[in-house]
C-alpha positions as CSV (number, residue, x, y, z in Angstrom):
1,M,62.1,53.8,116.7
2,A,60.2,57.0,115.7
3,E,61.0,58.4,112.3
4,M,62.5,61.9,112.1
5,N,60.5,64.5,110.2
6,P,62.1,66.4,107.3
7,G,62.9,69.4,109.5
8,Q,64.8,67.2,112.0
9,I,66.6,65.5,109.2
10,Q,67.7,68.9,107.8
11,E,68.8,70.0,111.3
12,C,71.0,66.9,111.6
13,E,72.7,67.4,108.2
14,Q,76.3,68.6,108.3
15,K,76.5,72.1,106.9
16,L,79.5,73.0,104.6
17,P,82.1,75.0,106.4
18,L,82.4,78.7,105.8
19,P,85.2,79.8,103.5
20,I,86.9,82.3,105.8
21,G,90.2,83.3,104.3
22,V,90.0,80.6,101.6
23,S,91.3,82.0,98.3
24,N,92.1,78.7,96.6
25,Y,89.2,78.1,94.1
26,S,89.4,74.3,93.9
27,L,89.3,74.1,97.7
28,A,86.6,76.6,98.1
29,A,84.4,75.1,95.3
30,S,84.7,71.5,96.5
31,E,84.9,71.6,100.3
32,Y,83.3,74.9,101.5
33,Y,80.1,76.9,101.0
34,Y,80.9,78.5,97.6
35,I,78.8,81.2,95.9
36,D,79.0,80.5,92.2
37,K,80.8,83.3,90.4
38,T,81.8,81.2,87.3
39,M,79.5,83.2,84.9
40,M,82.3,85.8,85.1
41,I,84.2,83.4,82.8
42,K,81.4,83.4,80.3
43,D,81.2,87.2,80.3
44,F,84.9,87.4,79.7
45,I,84.9,84.9,76.8
46,D,82.0,86.7,75.2
47,E,84.0,90.0,75.2
48,R,87.6,88.7,75.1
49,P,89.5,91.9,75.9
50,M,93.3,91.5,75.7
51,V,94.0,92.8,79.2
52,T,91.4,93.3,81.9
53,L,91.9,95.3,85.1
54,F,89.4,94.9,88.0
55,T,89.6,97.5,90.8
56,R,87.7,96.7,94.0
57,P,88.2,97.2,97.8
58,R,90.2,94.7,99.8
59,R,88.5,91.5,100.8
60,F,85.9,91.6,98.1
61,G,86.9,88.3,96.5
62,K,89.5,89.4,94.0
63,T,92.1,86.7,94.8
64,L,89.5,83.9,94.8
65,N,88.2,85.1,91.4
66,M,91.6,85.2,89.9
67,D,92.4,81.7,91.2
68,M,89.1,80.6,89.6
69,L,90.2,82.0,86.3
70,R,93.6,80.3,86.7
71,T,92.0,77.0,87.5
72,Y,89.6,77.2,84.5
73,F,92.1,78.3,81.8
74,E,95.3,76.5,83.0
75,R,96.7,73.4,81.4
76,S,97.2,70.7,84.0
77,D,98.1,67.1,84.5
78,K,95.0,66.8,86.6
79,D,91.4,67.0,85.3
80,T,90.5,70.4,86.7
81,S,87.1,70.3,84.9
82,V,85.8,68.5,88.0
83,Y,85.7,71.8,89.8
84,F,83.4,73.3,87.2
85,R,81.0,70.5,86.1
86,D,78.4,71.4,88.8
87,K,78.9,75.2,88.2
88,K,76.9,77.6,86.0
89,I,79.6,78.0,83.4
90,W,79.5,74.3,82.5
91,S,75.9,74.5,81.4
92,C,76.7,77.3,78.9
93,G,77.8,74.9,76.2
94,Q,80.7,73.4,74.4
95,K,82.0,76.8,73.2
96,Y,82.9,77.8,76.7
97,R,84.1,74.3,77.8
98,D,86.7,74.4,75.0
99,Y,88.6,77.1,76.9
100,Q,88.9,74.9,80.0
101,G,92.5,73.6,80.6
102,R,93.7,75.1,77.3
103,Y,96.4,77.6,78.3
104,P,99.7,77.8,80.2
105,V,99.2,80.4,83.0
106,I,101.5,82.8,84.7
107,F,99.9,83.6,88.1
108,L,101.5,86.1,90.5
109,T,100.0,87.7,93.6
110,F,101.6,90.8,95.2
111,K,99.2,91.0,98.1
112,D,101.9,90.3,100.7
113,V,104.5,92.6,99.3
114,K,104.5,95.1,102.1
115,F,108.1,96.1,103.1
116,D,109.8,99.2,104.4
117,T,112.5,99.5,101.7
118,W,112.8,99.1,98.0
119,E,115.6,96.5,98.5
120,E,113.3,94.3,100.6
121,T,110.5,94.8,98.1
122,F,112.7,93.8,95.2
123,A,113.9,90.7,97.0
124,A,110.2,89.7,97.7
125,L,109.3,90.3,94.0
126,R,112.3,88.2,92.9
127,D,111.2,85.4,95.2
128,I,107.7,85.5,93.8
129,F,109.0,85.2,90.2
130,A,111.4,82.4,91.3
131,K,108.5,80.4,92.7
132,E,106.3,80.9,89.6
133,A,109.2,80.0,87.3
134,Q,109.7,76.8,89.4
135,R,106.1,76.0,88.9
136,H,106.9,75.8,85.2
137,K,109.9,73.6,85.6
138,E,109.2,71.9,82.2
139,L,110.9,75.0,80.7
140,Q,114.3,74.1,82.2
141,S,114.9,71.3,79.7
142,S,112.5,72.3,77.0
143,E,114.1,71.7,73.5
144,K,111.7,74.2,72.1
145,C,113.4,77.0,74.0
146,D,116.8,78.2,72.9
147,G,119.9,78.2,75.2
148,Y,119.7,82.0,76.0
149,S,116.1,81.6,77.1
150,R,117.0,78.6,79.4
151,K,119.8,80.7,81.0
152,V,117.3,83.5,81.6
153,Y,114.9,81.0,83.1
154,E,117.8,79.6,85.3
155,R,118.5,83.1,86.7
156,L,114.8,83.6,87.5
157,V,114.4,80.2,89.2
158,N,117.5,80.5,91.4
159,G,116.6,84.1,92.4
160,S,119.7,85.8,90.9
161,A,117.9,88.0,88.4
162,T,118.9,91.7,88.4
163,E,116.3,94.5,88.5
164,V,116.6,94.9,84.7
165,E,116.2,91.1,84.1
166,L,113.3,90.9,86.5
167,S,111.5,93.8,84.8
168,S,111.3,91.8,81.6
169,A,110.4,88.5,83.4
170,L,106.8,88.5,82.2
171,L,107.9,88.9,78.6
172,D,110.6,86.2,78.9
173,L,108.4,83.7,80.7
174,S,105.5,84.2,78.3
175,A,107.8,83.8,75.3
176,M,109.2,80.5,76.7
177,L,105.8,79.1,77.5
178,H,104.5,80.1,74.1
179,S,107.4,78.3,72.5
180,H,107.0,75.2,74.6
181,Y,103.3,74.7,74.3
182,D,102.6,76.4,71.0
183,V,99.9,78.3,72.8
184,A,100.4,81.8,74.2
185,P,99.9,81.9,78.0
186,V,97.4,83.8,80.2
187,I,99.0,86.2,82.6
188,I,97.2,86.9,85.9
189,I,98.5,89.5,88.5
190,D,96.6,89.8,91.7
191,E,96.8,92.9,93.9
192,Y,99.2,94.6,91.6
193,D,99.1,97.9,93.5
194,T,99.9,96.7,97.0
195,P,103.7,97.3,96.6
196,I,102.9,100.6,95.0
197,Q,100.9,101.8,98.0
198,Q,103.7,100.5,100.3
199,G,106.2,102.4,98.2
200,H,104.2,105.6,98.7
201,S,104.0,105.1,102.4
202,E,107.7,104.2,102.8
203,D,109.2,106.7,100.3
204,Y,110.3,104.5,97.5
205,Y,107.3,105.2,95.2
206,D,109.4,106.4,92.2
207,K,111.4,103.1,92.2
208,I,108.4,100.8,92.4
209,I,106.6,102.8,89.7
210,R,109.5,102.6,87.3
211,F,109.8,98.8,87.9
212,M,106.1,98.2,87.4
213,R,106.0,100.3,84.3
214,N,108.8,98.3,82.7
215,L,107.3,95.0,83.9
216,F,103.8,95.7,82.5
217,S,105.1,97.2,79.3
218,G,106.9,93.9,78.5
219,G,104.1,91.6,79.7
220,F,101.0,93.3,78.5
221,K,101.8,96.0,75.9
222,D,102.2,94.6,72.3
223,N,103.2,91.2,73.7
224,S,102.8,88.7,70.9
225,H,103.2,85.9,73.5
226,L,100.0,86.8,75.4
227,S,96.6,85.2,74.9
228,F,95.0,87.5,77.4
229,G,95.8,89.0,80.9
230,F,94.0,89.9,84.1
231,L,95.0,92.3,86.9
232,T,93.3,93.2,90.1
233,G,94.0,96.1,92.6
234,I,92.3,98.7,94.7
235,L,93.3,101.7,92.5
236,R,94.0,102.1,88.8
237,V,97.4,103.8,88.9
238,A,97.0,105.1,85.4
239,K,98.4,108.6,85.7
240,E,101.9,107.3,86.4
241,S,101.9,105.7,82.9
242,I,102.1,102.2,84.3
243,F,99.7,101.2,81.5
244,S,101.1,103.7,79.0
245,G,100.0,103.0,75.5
246,M,98.0,100.0,76.4
247,N,95.0,100.5,74.2
248,N,94.1,96.8,74.8
249,L,93.3,97.5,78.4
250,S,89.7,97.1,79.7
251,I,89.1,98.7,83.1
252,N,86.3,97.7,85.4
253,S,86.0,99.9,88.6
254,V,83.3,100.1,91.2
255,L,81.4,102.6,89.0
256,D,81.2,100.2,86.0
257,N,78.3,97.8,85.3
258,K,80.4,95.1,83.7
259,Y,81.3,92.3,86.1
260,S,79.6,94.2,88.9
261,A,78.0,91.1,90.5
262,Y,81.1,89.0,90.7
263,F,83.0,90.8,93.4
264,G,81.1,90.6,96.7
265,F,77.7,89.1,97.4
266,T,74.4,90.1,95.8
267,A,71.2,90.3,97.8
268,D,69.9,87.0,96.4
269,E,73.1,85.3,97.3
270,V,73.0,86.5,100.8
271,R,69.3,85.4,101.3
272,E,70.2,82.0,100.0
273,M,73.2,81.8,102.3
274,A,71.2,82.9,105.3
275,A,68.6,80.3,104.6
276,Y,71.2,77.6,104.3
277,Y,72.7,78.4,107.7
278,G,69.3,78.6,109.3
279,A,69.4,82.4,109.7
280,A,66.8,83.6,107.2
281,D,65.3,85.8,109.9
282,K,68.7,87.7,110.2
283,Y,68.6,89.1,106.7
284,D,67.5,92.6,107.8
285,E,70.3,92.8,110.3
286,I,72.8,91.7,107.7
287,C,71.5,94.5,105.4
288,Q,72.0,97.1,108.1
289,W,75.5,96.0,108.8
290,Y,77.0,94.8,105.6
291,D,74.9,95.9,102.6
292,G,74.9,99.3,100.9
293,Y,77.7,99.0,98.3
294,L,76.7,99.8,94.7
295,F,79.1,98.5,92.1
296,G,77.8,99.8,88.8
297,K,74.0,99.3,89.2
298,T,74.4,96.1,91.4
299,E,73.6,96.1,95.1
300,I,76.6,94.4,96.9
301,F,77.2,93.1,100.4
302,N,80.7,93.0,101.9
303,P,81.6,89.2,101.5
304,W,84.3,89.0,104.2
305,S,81.9,90.5,106.8
306,V,78.9,88.4,105.8
307,V,80.9,85.2,106.0
308,S,82.4,86.3,109.3
309,Y,78.9,87.2,110.6
310,F,77.7,83.6,110.1
311,S,80.9,82.3,111.6
312,N,80.4,84.5,114.7
313,K,77.0,82.9,115.3
314,C,75.2,85.8,113.8
315,E,76.5,88.4,116.2
316,P,77.3,91.6,114.2
317,R,80.8,93.1,114.5
318,P,82.9,95.4,112.3
319,F,84.8,92.4,110.9
320,W,86.3,94.3,108.0
321,V,88.2,96.8,110.1
322,S,91.1,94.4,110.9
323,T,91.7,93.2,107.3
324,G,94.2,95.9,106.1
325,S,96.0,99.1,106.6
326,N,94.3,102.5,106.6
327,D,97.6,104.5,106.5
328,V,96.5,106.4,103.4
329,I,93.4,107.6,105.1
330,G,95.4,108.7,108.1
331,E,97.8,110.6,105.8
332,V,94.9,112.4,104.1
333,L,93.4,113.4,107.5
334,A,96.7,114.8,108.6
335,V,96.5,117.4,105.8
336,A,92.7,117.8,105.7
337,D,91.3,121.3,106.0
338,N,88.2,122.2,108.0
339,E,85.9,121.8,105.1
340,I,87.0,118.2,104.5
341,Y,86.8,117.4,108.1
342,D,83.3,118.9,108.4
343,R,82.2,116.8,105.4
344,L,83.6,113.6,106.8
345,T,81.9,114.3,110.1
346,S,78.6,114.9,108.3
347,L,78.8,111.4,106.8
348,V,78.6,109.9,110.3
349,N,75.5,112.0,110.9
350,G,73.8,110.1,108.0
351,E,74.2,113.0,105.6
352,T,75.2,112.8,101.9
353,F,77.1,115.2,99.6
354,T,78.0,115.5,96.0
355,T,81.7,115.5,95.0
356,F,84.0,114.8,92.0
357,I,85.4,111.2,91.9
358,D,88.5,110.5,90.0
359,T,88.9,106.8,89.3
360,D,92.5,107.4,88.2
361,V,93.5,108.8,91.5
362,I,97.1,108.1,92.5
363,Y,98.8,108.1,95.9
364,P,101.0,111.3,95.6
365,Q,97.8,113.3,95.0
366,I,97.0,112.9,98.7
367,K,99.4,115.6,99.8
368,S,99.1,117.8,96.8
369,N,95.3,117.6,96.6
370,P,93.7,116.4,99.9
371,S,90.2,116.6,98.3
372,T,91.1,113.3,96.6
373,I,90.1,111.7,99.9
374,Y,86.6,111.1,98.5
375,S,88.0,109.2,95.6
376,F,90.2,107.1,97.8
377,L,87.4,106.4,100.3
378,L,85.1,105.3,97.4
379,M,87.7,103.1,95.8
380,T,88.8,101.5,99.1
381,G,85.2,100.7,100.3
382,Y,84.6,103.5,102.8
383,L,81.9,105.3,100.7
384,K,79.1,104.3,98.5
385,V,77.7,106.0,95.4
386,L,74.0,107.0,95.4
387,N,73.9,108.8,92.1
388,T,76.5,109.3,89.3
389,S,76.8,111.7,86.4
390,L,79.7,112.7,84.1
391,S,81.2,116.1,84.6
392,F,82.4,118.4,81.8
393,N,86.1,117.1,82.2
394,G,85.2,113.4,82.1
395,D,85.4,112.8,85.9
396,F,82.4,111.4,87.7
397,L,80.2,113.6,89.8
398,C,78.8,111.4,92.5
399,E,76.5,111.8,95.5
400,V,78.2,109.7,98.3
401,A,77.3,108.4,101.7
402,L,78.4,105.8,104.2
403,P,77.3,102.3,103.0
404,N,76.2,100.7,106.3
405,R,76.6,100.4,110.1
406,E,79.9,98.5,109.9
407,I,81.5,101.3,107.9
408,S,80.1,103.9,110.3
409,L,81.9,102.0,113.2
410,V,85.0,101.6,111.1
411,Y,84.9,105.3,110.4
412,N,84.8,106.0,114.1
413,K,87.6,103.6,114.8
414,E,89.9,104.2,111.9
415,I,89.3,107.8,111.0
416,L,88.0,109.7,114.0
417,Q,90.4,107.7,116.2
418,R,93.2,109.6,114.5
419,M,92.3,112.3,117.1
420,E,94.3,110.1,119.5
421,N,97.3,112.0,118.4
422,M,95.9,115.1,120.0
423,I,94.3,113.4,123.0
424,P,96.7,112.2,125.8
425,Q,96.0,108.7,126.9
426,A,95.5,109.8,130.5
427,T,92.9,112.3,129.4
428,A,91.0,109.7,127.3
429,I,91.0,107.3,130.3
430,S,89.7,110.1,132.6
431,I,86.9,111.0,130.2
432,Q,85.9,107.3,129.9
433,E,85.9,106.9,133.7
434,A,83.7,110.0,134.1
435,A,81.3,109.0,131.4
436,F,80.8,105.4,132.7
437,S,80.3,106.6,136.3
438,G,77.8,109.4,135.6
439,D,80.2,112.0,136.9
440,H,79.1,114.9,134.8
441,K,81.3,117.5,136.7
442,R,84.5,115.5,135.9
443,L,83.3,114.9,132.3
444,K,82.7,118.7,131.9
445,S,86.1,119.5,133.4
446,Q,88.0,117.1,131.1
447,L,86.1,118.3,128.0
448,Q,86.8,121.9,128.9
449,M,90.5,121.1,129.2
450,M,90.5,119.4,125.8
451,L,88.8,122.3,124.1
452,T,91.1,124.8,125.7
453,Q,94.3,123.0,124.9
454,S,93.6,121.3,121.5
455,V,91.1,123.3,119.6
456,S,91.6,126.7,117.9
457,F,88.9,129.2,117.8
458,F,88.3,129.0,114.0
459,D,87.6,125.2,114.4
460,T,84.7,125.8,116.8
461,V,82.2,126.8,114.1
462,G,79.2,124.6,114.5
463,E,77.5,121.4,115.8
464,N,79.1,119.3,113.1
465,F,82.5,120.0,114.5
466,Y,81.5,119.2,118.1
467,H,79.7,116.0,116.9
468,G,83.0,114.8,115.3
469,F,84.9,115.9,118.3
470,M,82.7,113.8,120.6
471,L,82.7,110.9,118.2
472,G,86.4,110.9,118.2
473,L,86.5,110.8,122.0
474,C,83.9,108.0,122.1
475,A,85.9,106.0,119.5
476,L,88.7,105.8,122.0
477,M,86.5,104.2,124.6
478,S,86.9,100.4,124.9
479,G,84.1,98.0,125.6
480,T,81.4,99.7,123.6
481,F,79.8,99.9,120.1
482,V,79.7,103.5,119.1
483,T,76.8,104.5,116.8
484,S,75.6,107.9,115.6
485,N,72.5,109.4,114.3
486,R,70.4,106.2,114.4
487,E,66.7,105.8,115.0
488,S,65.7,104.8,118.5
489,G,62.3,105.6,120.1
490,D,60.7,108.6,118.3
491,D,63.7,110.1,116.6
492,R,67.4,109.9,115.9
493,Y,69.9,110.2,118.8
494,D,73.2,111.9,118.3
495,I,75.6,109.4,119.9
496,Q,75.0,106.0,121.6
497,L,77.6,103.9,123.4
498,K,76.2,100.4,123.7
499,P,78.2,98.1,126.0
500,I,79.7,94.9,124.5
501,R,79.6,93.0,127.8
502,K,76.8,92.5,130.2
503,G,76.9,94.6,133.4
504,L,78.4,97.7,131.8
505,P,76.2,100.8,131.5
506,G,75.0,102.2,128.3
507,I,75.5,105.9,127.4
508,L,73.4,108.3,125.3
509,I,74.7,111.8,124.4
510,E,72.7,114.6,122.8
511,L,74.6,117.6,121.6
512,K,73.7,121.3,121.2
513,A,75.9,124.1,120.0
514,G,75.5,127.9,119.9
515,K,77.7,131.0,119.4
516,N,78.6,133.5,122.1
517,C,76.4,131.9,124.7
518,S,76.4,133.0,128.3
519,D,76.9,130.4,131.1
520,E,73.2,130.5,131.8
521,E,72.3,129.9,128.2
522,L,74.8,127.1,127.9
523,K,73.4,125.4,131.0
524,N,69.8,125.7,129.6
525,M,71.0,124.2,126.3
526,S,72.5,121.2,128.1
527,E,69.3,120.6,130.0
528,A,67.3,120.9,126.9
529,A,69.5,118.3,125.2
530,L,69.1,116.0,128.2
531,K,65.3,116.5,128.2
532,Q,65.2,115.6,124.5
533,I,66.8,112.2,125.2
534,T,63.9,111.4,127.6
535,D,61.1,113.0,125.6
536,K,62.2,111.2,122.4
537,K,62.8,107.9,124.1
538,Y,66.3,107.5,122.7
539,D,66.9,104.7,125.3
540,T,64.4,102.4,123.7
541,E,67.0,100.3,121.7
542,M,69.2,99.7,124.8
543,K,66.3,99.0,127.1
544,N,65.0,96.4,124.6
545,A,68.5,94.9,124.7
546,G,68.2,94.4,128.4
547,I,70.7,97.1,129.5
548,Q,69.9,98.0,133.0
549,T,71.9,101.2,133.6
550,I,71.8,103.9,131.0
551,Y,73.5,107.3,131.6
552,K,72.1,110.2,129.6
553,Y,74.2,113.2,128.9
554,G,73.1,116.6,127.5
555,V,76.2,118.4,126.3
556,A,76.2,122.0,125.1
557,F,79.1,123.8,123.4
558,S,79.8,127.4,122.6
559,G,83.3,128.3,121.4
560,K,85.7,126.7,123.8
561,N,83.1,126.5,126.6
562,V,81.1,123.4,127.5
563,E,78.3,122.4,129.9
564,V,77.1,118.9,130.8
565,A,73.8,117.7,132.3
566,V,73.3,114.1,133.3
567,E,70.5,111.8,134.3
């Protein structure tokens, strides 16, 4: 029998499965492809802040990292050191190993607390505390805890605690654990602000804020029964005094350098992962789609999307779009003025701008100050920072842009698609049918109707508006990838609709805009736009992809008038 060469042997080796949706550290570290983030433990031990808050966008590894901390610090009947012996933290020395398995831990995650009413939310929180209390069933009969404490524990574990009792549950549980083990516990709360965002959306914000303020005051502020604590969330809801008086709080946002490499994947980690799965040649494509975030000074890739990309046989998609709600963004857009809308549209065109970023932004500011949209977009992962400086009032002055191609597509789908409220479904379908059949007369007629019925004169001020208007329409079209202002051929096209399935046509749209144009001038502008598509070879990318039929549209606007040329 012929021997296999090393390459064939490697090809036959079973690759570790991808950790899609795996937030259990011991499982991820032992049975899946795991990118080692355990040096985060060393950095924490070296600094030892009393309470640490990490704010990052959704799906950037917050829950997995918190479970890693729980697994490392928590006392257990099992030998949990086995999950760290082959990790970087174990080679750091005995000083750091001495922390392993040393503390009782209170671990709570609020990531699924998304209910319509305060009553349902309170019931969910009470259930979460009941399950965590049950996990510490040794307290039920502990002789080191007095009778009153055991009664409090009983009410927690059977789910009968009142709102007042539940708001002191962190303090009560930590005191009992401290008494039982003679070691103060570690408290970990993952996605603490999920119920706060839901409270804002469903109009019980004041009630959830009051509860959280009391809960955190007892658990973290001057709690003598606390060794140290960790919290994660998307926003730091500091202005509501949730963390009032907590001078022991260390905050790490997307703008801070500390811990910047531990949430998301670094460039080296992605290269190594691509090589492991035999896709080293796909690194540039991964960069275009999922790179571009800057946490502190560290370049970061979206981890959810990178893992999903490999799972999808290296076919790029906007995987991140379906992982959470964008209701807050929709609310901001509902009250956005023309300047904000124009700026948001410019981002899709590849432009940047400089704006104030408030890392303490809170949900009620959306209506009272719509300009906070930029802070929300940055904190939630829809913007990246290019340059940062401090302003005179302590806020950050940041140059911002869209991070990558995925976010550009997400932007089209989740932000510009909000135009669906002003576009009747029948009209959207008619526009799509006209565009995909090359019927420029019907396309012109439908666009003309849209402009006449839905757009006020003061909105029609320049090409940026029309670009956003057309992107919004294109975002409603199914079966295509919508991209904007990307290089193809000798220049950058305005809008490209690349078909997802074979057999569908591709579409290129070049836009022109003028003021007070005559019908003849408008026609000439549309023909010039069409000629530009051909002259600049904007169809190069789709031709290289093997797309046989490509419709090219030159579209010219002036006020509420439109002209369309087609080839």
